[in-house]
N, C-alpha and C positions, 0 to 999 in steps of 0.2 A: 811266724812259727809254722812248722809243718810237723805233723805226727802221722807215721805210717809204719808198715811192716817192711822188713829188709827185702823181701822178695819183690816189692814194688819200687825199689830204689831207682830203677832205670827211668821212671817217669820224671825224675828230677835232674837228670844229667844235663839238660839244656839250661838249667838255671845258673850254672857256674862251671868253668872249665876244669876245676879240680874235683868236682863231685864224683865223676865216674871213677877216678883213681881212688878216692877215699872210700867209696862204697865197695870197690873191688877188694880193697884191703880187708874190710869187715867180712866179706864173703869168703875170702881165700885163706884166712889165718885161723888157727885154733885160738880164739880170743881168751878162753879160760886159762891158757898157758902163757899169755903175754906177761912180760915183767911189769910190775906196778911202776907207774911213772911214764916218762916220755919214751916213745918208740918211733924211730924215724921211718918216714915213708918217702918223702921227696924234699929233704932239707927243711928250710924254714917255711916253704910253701905249704907243706902238708905233713902233719905228724899226728900220732895217736897217743892219748894219755889213758893208760889203764888205771882204773880205780877199783879197789876192793875194800869196802869200808862199811861201817855201820852208818845208817842214815842219821841226819841231825834232827829230823822232825821239822814240821812246818814253821814252828816259832823260831827255830835257830838257823834255818837255811839262809844262806847269804844271797841277797838280791843284787844281781850284777849284770853288766853288759860289757861287750868288747867292741873295739873299733877296728882292730887289725885282722881279726879272725872270726869266721863263722864256725859255730859249734854244730857238729853232728853227734848227738848223744845217743848211743846205742846201749840198750840193756842186755847184757849177756845172761845174767841170772838174777832172780829176785824181781823187784819192781821198784821204780823210783817215782816219787811225786815231785813234779817240777812246777814251781810257780811261774806265772807269766803276766806281763803288762807291757803295753806299748811304751817305748821310751818317751814319746811326747807327753804321756800322762804321768811321768815319774819326776821326782825331785832328787837330784844328785845329793849325796851326803857332802859334808864339808871338807873331806879329805882330797877331793879332786880326782882326776883321771891319773892312773899310774901307768905310764907308757911302757915301762920295763916289763910289767906283768900283764899289760893290756887289759886292765880292769878298771871299771868305774862302778863304785858301789852306790846304792840308792836307799833312801830312808823310807820309802813307801812300803806297803805290803802288796803282794801280788793281787791282781784283780781276779785271777782264777788259778786253779791247780789242775794239772794234767797228769794222769797216771801213765807212765811209760813202762809197760810190762815187758817181760822177757821176749826177745825177738823183734821188738819195735824200736824205732828211732824217732828222735825229735830234732829238728833243725832250728837253730836260733841264729838269726841274722843280727847285725849290729843294732837294728832298731828294736830288737826283742830283749827286754830286760827279763832275766830269768833267775830262779832260785832253785838250783839243783840240790839233790840229796835231801829233799823234804820228807822222804820216807822215814818211818820208824824202824825199818827192817835193814838187814845187811843186804848190800847190793854189789853186784859185779858189773861194771859198765866200762865202755870204751868211748872216750870223747875224741873224735877226729877233729882236729883244728885245721881249717882251710883258710889260707890267706885271702883276704878280700881283694888285695891288689896283686893278683896272681901273676901278672906279666912283669911286675917290677920287684918280685921277691925271689930270692935265690933258693 
């Protein structure tokens, strides 16, 4: 997991070939005006999910991880509390991995909570189990989904 401000995003471009394009999208668009739901950037390789919703609170936030996508979760307004734990320390729930929605749920509780305020982003890799929307406030955020297998995704 990485937590930083958007103006520092270039520090992370070398970590993945899709990061520069994803961060450029966040910097160059009026994110408060994005339609809620999926917004295309580069087909299945890279897209943005705009979320404007009331937080669920830490007790109701869904503890999840992905295999196909890395999340760049950027807070447009408000503040989000996101739980985290290493996948190695987590116990999957009994429903198993859902390949269609690229989500595996976990029965643990997060080891720690990170506040992602307005103007900050958090990057969650496949080994990062996370519980977004742990805030009790309304939050406007954009989740950029970056394909792990960049070269073999259209």
